[in-house]
ZAMARGU-4260 file (C-alpha; in steps of 0.2 Angstrom, whole numbers, plus 5000, padded with zeros to 4 digits):
<rodrens>
0) 5011/5147/4993 | 5004/5139/4978 | 4993/5142/4962 | 4983/5130/4951 | 4968/5120/4954
5) 4966/5108/4968 | 4970/5093/4958 | 4986/5100/4950 | 4991/5114/4962 | 5008/5120/4960
10) 5016/5122/4978 | 5031/5131/4985 | 5037/5137/5002 | 5050/5150/5007 | 5065/5146/5016
15) 5059/5159/5028 | 5043/5150/5032 | 5053/5134/5035 | 5064/5143/5047 | 5049/5152/5056
20) 5040/5136/5058 | 5055/5127/5065 | 5060/5140/5078 | 5042/5142/5083 | 5037/5124/5086
25) 5054/5120/5095 | 5057/5136/5105 | 5041/5147/5107 | 5028/5133/5110 | 5025/5126/5127
30) 5026/5111/5127 | 5036/5113/5111 | 5037/5100/5097 | 5052/5087/5100 | 5065/5092/5088
35) 5066/5076/5077 | 5047/5079/5075 | 5051/5097/5069 | 5064/5091/5057 | 5053/5079/5049
40) 5039/5091/5046 | 5052/5103/5038 | 5059/5089/5028 | 5041/5086/5021 | 5038/5103/5018
45) 5054/5104/5009 | 5046/5094/4995 | 5036/5109/4992 | 5050/5118/4981 | 5059/5129/4995
50) 5063/5145/4986 | 5081/5149/4992 | 5087/5167/4999 | 5099/5174/4985 | 5103/5191/4980
55) 5088/5192/4968 | 5076/5187/4981 | 5084/5199/4993 | 5081/5213/4981 | 5063/5208/4977
60) 5060/5207/4996 | 5067/5225/4999 | 5056/5232/4985 | 5040/5222/4992 | 5044/5230/5009
65) 5046/5247/5002 | 5031/5247/4990 | 5018/5236/5003 | 5025/5243/5019 | 5029/5225/5025
70) 5041/5219/5038 | 5057/5213/5031 | 5052/5194/5036 | 5035/5195/5027 | 5043/5204/5012
75) 5056/5189/5010 | 5039/5177/5010 | 5032/5188/4996 | 5048/5188/4986 | 5050/5170/4987
80) 5031/5168/4981 | 5035/5180/4966 | 5050/5169/4962 | 5040/5154/4962 | 5026/5162/4951
85) 5012/5159/4964 | 4996/5167/4963 | 4991/5165/4981 | 5000/5167/4997 | 4993/5158/5012
90) 4996/5169/5027 | 4986/5172/5043 | 4997/5186/5047 | 4995/5197/5031 | 4978/5205/5026
95) 4967/5192/5018 | 4962/5197/5000 | 4977/5210/4999 | 4985/5210/4982 | 5004/5210/4983
100) 5009/5215/4965 | 4999/5200/4958 | 4999/5188/4972 | 4984/5188/4983 | 4984/5184/5001
105) 4973/5170/5008 | 4970/5168/5025 | 4969/5148/5027 | 4958/5151/5042 | 4945/5160/5033
110) 4944/5152/5016 | 4942/5134/5010 | 4955/5128/4996 | 4941/5127/4985 | 4935/5144/4986
115) 4952/5151/4982 | 4957/5140/4968 | 4939/5139/4959
</rodrens>
């Protein structure tokens, strides 16, 4: 998640994304990433203002789930992006270009950063 221009982009990450990353690289990939490496990655990504899961974020997630017909897990990510005041949400799982209540989904495998933030 992030908004701004390339030079001054605000960045944020949801706790859900950090959880998914850690589980995927340590348990689902074969061969998996060593736990120490995965933890180092999560620590590095934690510099991007992790959005906590609290009651307000949960309510926003349920609303996003209902309005946009998202999975609960994707709705948690969208709610965290809203809480962080992001304009763009990087995701290869959601539909590229989809507007989720003022947050535009960007598939990072289909767009260059300069294209999105121009």
